[in-house]
C-alpha positions as CSV (number, residue, x, y, z in Angstrom):
1,M,117.7,97.1,70.6
2,R,116.2,93.8,71.8
3,A,117.2,91.4,74.5
4,H,118.3,87.9,73.6
5,K,115.9,86.1,75.9
6,I,113.5,87.2,78.7
7,A,112.7,84.8,81.5
8,V,109.5,85.7,83.4
9,L,109.8,83.4,86.5
10,D,106.5,83.8,88.4
11,W,103.8,85.1,86.1
12,G,101.2,83.4,88.4
13,T,101.7,86.2,90.9
14,M,100.5,88.7,88.3
15,A,97.5,86.9,86.8
16,Y,95.2,84.7,88.8
17,N,92.9,84.6,85.8
18,Q,95.2,84.3,82.8
19,S,92.9,86.3,80.6
20,E,93.3,89.5,82.7
21,V,96.8,90.5,81.7
22,S,99.3,88.9,79.3
23,A,103.0,88.5,79.3
24,K,102.9,88.8,75.5
25,R,103.6,92.5,75.9
26,F,107.3,91.6,76.4
27,A,107.6,89.8,73.0
28,S,108.6,92.9,71.1
29,L,111.5,93.5,73.5
30,A,113.3,90.1,73.0
31,E,114.1,87.5,70.5
32,H,112.5,84.9,72.8
33,V,110.3,85.0,76.0
34,D,109.9,82.1,78.4
35,V,107.0,82.5,80.8
36,F,106.7,80.3,83.9
37,R,103.6,80.4,86.1
38,A,105.8,79.7,89.2
39,T,109.4,78.8,89.9
40,K,110.6,76.8,92.9
41,P,114.0,77.5,94.3
42,E,115.5,74.4,92.8
43,E,114.1,75.4,89.4
44,T,115.4,78.9,89.3
45,V,118.7,78.4,87.4
46,R,117.1,76.0,85.0
47,N,114.1,78.3,84.2
48,I,116.4,81.2,83.7
49,G,118.5,79.2,81.2
50,D,120.4,81.4,78.8
51,A,118.1,84.5,79.4
52,D,119.9,87.8,79.7
53,V,116.8,89.5,81.2
54,V,115.0,88.1,84.2
55,I,111.6,89.4,85.3
56,C,110.1,88.2,88.6
57,N,108.1,89.2,91.6
58,K,109.2,87.1,94.6
59,V,111.6,84.5,93.2
60,L,114.9,84.6,95.1
61,L,117.8,85.7,93.0
62,T,120.7,84.9,95.3
63,K,124.4,85.2,94.7
64,E,124.4,81.5,93.9
65,V,121.8,81.9,91.2
66,L,123.6,84.9,89.7
67,D,126.9,82.9,89.8
68,A,125.2,80.1,87.9
69,C,123.7,82.5,85.3
70,P,126.6,84.8,84.4
71,Q,124.8,85.9,81.2
72,I,122.1,87.9,83.1
73,R,122.4,91.6,82.3
74,Y,119.1,93.0,83.7
75,I,116.7,92.2,86.5
76,G,113.2,93.6,86.5
77,I,111.0,93.3,89.6
78,L,107.3,93.1,89.3
79,A,106.8,94.9,92.7
80,T,108.0,97.8,94.7
81,G,110.0,95.6,97.1
82,F,113.2,94.1,95.9
83,N,114.5,92.2,99.0
84,N,114.4,88.9,97.0
85,V,117.5,90.0,95.0
86,D,121.0,89.9,96.3
87,L,121.8,93.5,95.4
88,E,125.5,93.3,96.4
89,A,126.0,90.3,94.0
90,A,124.1,92.2,91.3
91,D,126.2,95.3,91.8
92,A,129.4,93.3,91.4
93,R,128.2,91.9,88.1
94,G,127.0,95.2,86.8
95,I,123.4,94.1,86.7
96,P,120.8,96.9,87.2
97,V,117.8,95.9,89.3
98,C,114.7,98.0,88.5
99,N,111.5,98.0,90.5
100,A,108.1,99.3,89.8
101,G,108.1,102.3,92.0
102,S,104.8,103.6,93.4
103,Y,102.4,101.8,91.2
104,S,100.0,100.7,94.0
105,T,99.5,103.9,96.0
106,D,95.9,104.4,95.2
107,A,95.0,100.7,95.5
108,V,96.6,100.3,99.0
109,T,95.0,103.5,100.2
110,Q,91.7,102.3,99.0
111,L,92.1,99.1,101.0
112,V,93.1,101.0,104.1
113,F,89.8,102.9,104.0
114,A,87.8,99.8,103.2
115,Y,89.1,98.5,106.5
116,I,88.3,101.8,108.3
117,F,84.8,101.9,106.9
118,D,84.2,98.3,107.8
119,H,85.1,98.9,111.4
120,F,83.3,102.1,111.9
121,Q,80.2,101.4,109.8
122,R,79.9,97.7,110.4
123,V,78.6,97.0,106.9
124,S,79.6,93.3,106.8
125,L,78.1,92.6,110.3
126,Y,74.8,94.3,109.4
127,N,74.6,92.6,106.0
128,M,75.0,89.2,107.7
129,D,72.3,89.9,110.2
130,V,69.9,91.1,107.5
131,R,70.5,87.9,105.6
132,L,69.8,85.9,108.8
133,G,66.4,87.7,109.1
134,E,67.2,89.8,112.2
135,W,65.9,93.0,110.7
136,E,62.6,91.3,109.8
137,S,61.9,90.5,113.4
138,A,63.2,93.8,114.8
139,P,60.9,95.8,117.1
140,A,61.5,99.1,115.3
141,F,62.2,100.4,111.9
142,S,66.0,100.6,112.6
143,Y,68.1,97.7,113.8
144,F,71.4,98.7,115.3
145,P,72.9,96.4,117.9
146,Y,76.5,97.0,116.7
147,P,77.9,100.5,117.5
148,T,79.0,102.6,114.6
149,G,81.1,105.8,114.6
150,E,82.0,108.9,112.6
151,L,85.5,109.4,111.3
152,R,85.5,113.1,112.0
153,G,87.6,113.9,115.1
154,K,89.2,110.4,115.2
155,T,93.0,110.4,115.4
156,L,94.7,108.5,112.5
157,G,98.3,107.6,113.3
158,I,100.5,106.8,110.3
159,I,103.8,105.0,110.6
160,G,105.8,105.8,107.5
161,Y,105.2,108.9,105.3
162,G,106.1,107.7,101.8
163,N,103.7,108.0,98.9
164,I,101.1,105.7,100.4
165,G,101.3,107.3,103.9
166,K,100.9,110.7,102.3
167,N,97.9,109.6,100.3
168,V,96.2,108.0,103.3
169,A,96.8,111.2,105.3
170,K,95.3,113.4,102.6
171,I,92.1,111.3,102.4
172,A,91.8,111.0,106.2
173,D,92.1,114.8,106.3
174,A,89.2,115.1,103.9
175,F,87.1,113.0,106.3
176,G,87.9,115.4,109.2
177,M,90.3,113.0,110.9
178,S,93.2,114.3,113.0
179,V,96.4,113.0,111.4
180,I,99.7,112.4,113.2
181,I,102.8,111.0,111.6
182,S,105.8,109.0,112.7
183,T,108.6,108.7,110.1
184,R,112.4,108.1,110.3
185,T,113.2,111.3,108.4
186,E,111.7,114.7,109.1
187,P,109.5,115.4,106.0
188,E,109.6,118.8,104.4
189,N,106.4,120.9,104.4
190,C,104.4,118.3,106.2
191,P,101.0,119.7,107.1
192,Y,100.6,117.2,110.0
193,P,102.2,116.9,113.4
194,V,105.3,114.6,113.4
195,R,105.5,112.6,116.6
196,S,107.6,109.8,118.0
197,T,106.6,106.2,117.3
198,E,105.5,105.7,120.9
199,E,103.4,108.9,120.8
200,V,101.6,107.8,117.7
201,F,100.8,104.3,119.1
202,A,99.4,105.9,122.3
203,A,97.3,108.6,120.6
204,A,95.9,106.8,117.6
205,D,92.2,105.7,117.3
206,V,93.4,104.1,114.0
207,L,97.0,103.1,113.5
208,T,98.1,102.2,110.0
209,L,101.5,101.0,109.0
210,H,103.1,102.2,105.7
211,C,106.8,101.6,106.4
212,P,109.3,99.2,104.7
213,L,110.6,96.1,106.5
214,T,114.0,97.0,107.9
215,E,116.0,96.2,111.0
216,Q,114.4,99.1,112.7
217,T,110.8,98.2,111.8
218,A,110.9,94.4,112.1
219,G,108.7,93.5,115.0
220,L,107.6,97.1,115.5
221,V,104.1,96.0,116.6
222,C,104.9,94.0,119.8
223,K,104.0,93.7,123.4
224,K,105.7,97.0,124.3
225,T,104.0,99.1,121.6
226,L,100.6,97.3,121.8
227,A,100.5,98.1,125.5
228,L,100.6,101.8,124.6
229,M,97.5,101.6,122.4
230,K,93.9,102.5,123.4
231,E,91.6,99.6,124.1
232,T,89.3,101.2,121.5
233,A,92.0,101.5,118.8
234,V,92.2,99.7,115.5
235,L,95.5,98.5,113.9
236,I,95.9,98.3,110.2
237,N,98.8,96.7,108.4
238,T,99.2,96.8,104.6
239,S,103.0,97.2,104.6
240,R,105.0,94.0,105.5
241,G,104.0,91.1,107.7
242,G,107.3,91.1,109.5
243,T,106.5,94.5,111.1
244,V,104.2,92.6,113.5
245,V,104.9,90.1,116.1
246,E,101.9,87.9,115.4
247,Q,101.6,86.2,118.8
248,D,101.8,89.5,120.6
249,L,99.1,90.9,118.4
250,A,96.9,87.9,118.9
251,D,97.3,88.0,122.6
252,A,96.4,91.7,122.6
253,L,93.2,91.1,120.6
254,N,92.2,88.1,122.7
255,N,92.7,90.1,125.9
256,D,90.7,93.1,124.6
257,M,93.8,95.4,124.7
258,L,92.6,96.9,121.4
259,A,89.4,96.8,119.5
260,A,90.4,95.3,116.1
261,A,93.1,94.5,113.6
262,Y,92.9,94.5,109.9
263,L,95.8,92.8,108.1
264,D,96.6,92.3,104.4
265,V,100.1,90.9,105.0
266,L,101.5,88.2,107.3
267,T,105.0,87.1,108.2
268,K,104.5,83.9,106.2
269,E,102.7,84.1,102.9
270,P,100.6,82.1,101.9
271,M,99.3,82.1,105.4
272,S,100.4,79.4,107.7
273,A,97.6,77.3,109.2
274,D,99.1,77.7,112.7
275,T,99.4,81.5,112.7
276,P,98.0,82.7,116.0
277,L,96.1,85.5,114.2
278,K,93.9,83.0,112.3
279,N,91.3,82.7,115.1
280,A,92.2,85.9,117.1
281,K,89.3,88.0,118.2
282,N,88.2,90.9,115.9
283,C,91.0,90.1,113.5
284,T,90.2,90.5,109.8
285,I,92.8,89.1,107.4
286,T,92.8,89.5,103.6
287,P,95.2,87.5,101.4
288,H,97.6,90.2,100.3
289,I,95.1,91.9,97.9
290,G,96.0,95.6,98.4
291,W,98.0,95.7,95.1
292,T,95.6,93.5,93.0
293,P,93.0,95.7,91.4
294,L,93.2,95.1,87.6
295,E,94.1,98.7,86.9
296,T,96.9,98.5,89.4
297,R,98.4,95.4,87.9
298,R,98.2,96.9,84.4
299,R,100.1,100.0,85.7
300,L,102.7,97.7,87.3
301,L,103.2,96.0,83.9
302,D,103.4,99.3,82.1
303,I,106.2,100.4,84.5
304,T,108.0,97.1,84.2
305,E,107.9,97.3,80.4
306,D,109.0,100.9,80.4
307,N,111.9,100.1,82.7
308,L,113.1,97.4,80.4
309,R,112.7,99.5,77.3
310,G,114.6,102.3,78.9
311,W,117.5,100.0,79.8
312,L,117.6,98.6,76.3
313,N,117.8,102.2,75.0
314,G,120.6,103.0,77.4
315,N,118.4,105.0,79.9
316,P,117.6,102.7,82.8
317,Q,114.8,103.8,85.2
318,H,113.9,103.0,88.8
319,V,117.3,101.4,89.4
320,V,117.4,100.4,93.1
321,N,121.1,99.2,93.3
322,H,124.5,100.6,92.2
323,P,125.7,98.3,89.4
324,A,129.2,98.7,88.2
325,A,127.9,99.0,84.7
326,A,124.2,99.7,84.4
327,E,123.8,100.3,80.7
328,A,122.8,97.7,78.1
329,E,125.6,96.7,75.9
């Protein structure tokens, strides 16, 4: 079975270089495919047109959009998160919403350790000094003004113990780090101590966030929790920008309340020019790249295609809502 029309609303989020991955893979699943590099809110209904299948990453699919496009029968999300879709409205219309599951576990874990290595090994700082000629004029064979450190024996605190949190813990364990966990539900057969959020903030030499953005986690990193951290601690956030109160973190960094922060996500994306973290001391920001390795994006597209194919064959996968009628007609 094929769809009538697929509307891909924000392909530009998937392919910065258009030769890397192609939306042509969806052509065999529909009579027609419309691909838009980006869709502004006022363009959403028009770009969807008469499509019965919508695929997007961050475009808002509100109740108003779904009301204006009653022919939609399936929504595929090019991401793990799906808070851009009004699930209640989709439920009422029997529209299954399918996400891409845990496609980015290895990629995000890799970025977390890139941050950790950068802080404890100071590779970027030393490379900069070498290029500036500092080693050439050094009085000895080894030039080491910036302190480095071993990971063994350091405490890694993990907030959130889903697939990424578990993967980060496993690799940290291999480096001899002492891992402690804070999670909203008690995990089964967890090999690491489970502590309260406050205990993890206080004990961690490195604190890394791997929790979803919920009412409970919004603003989790704030004056109160930052005050619990060691002055030598490092904060890492690759989860959601809204888990951090940015002014509070900037104040903590600028007042030497913690050693460094590494952030791949911010409250507003693209980054706002006036974010207080832009010029905060010892704050490294990357532009939401944790999920972007080419292999990762190909995996994401494979899952998205498989999800759609499964729905067309009457076997929907990775359905994140409770539609009244989730099967293709």
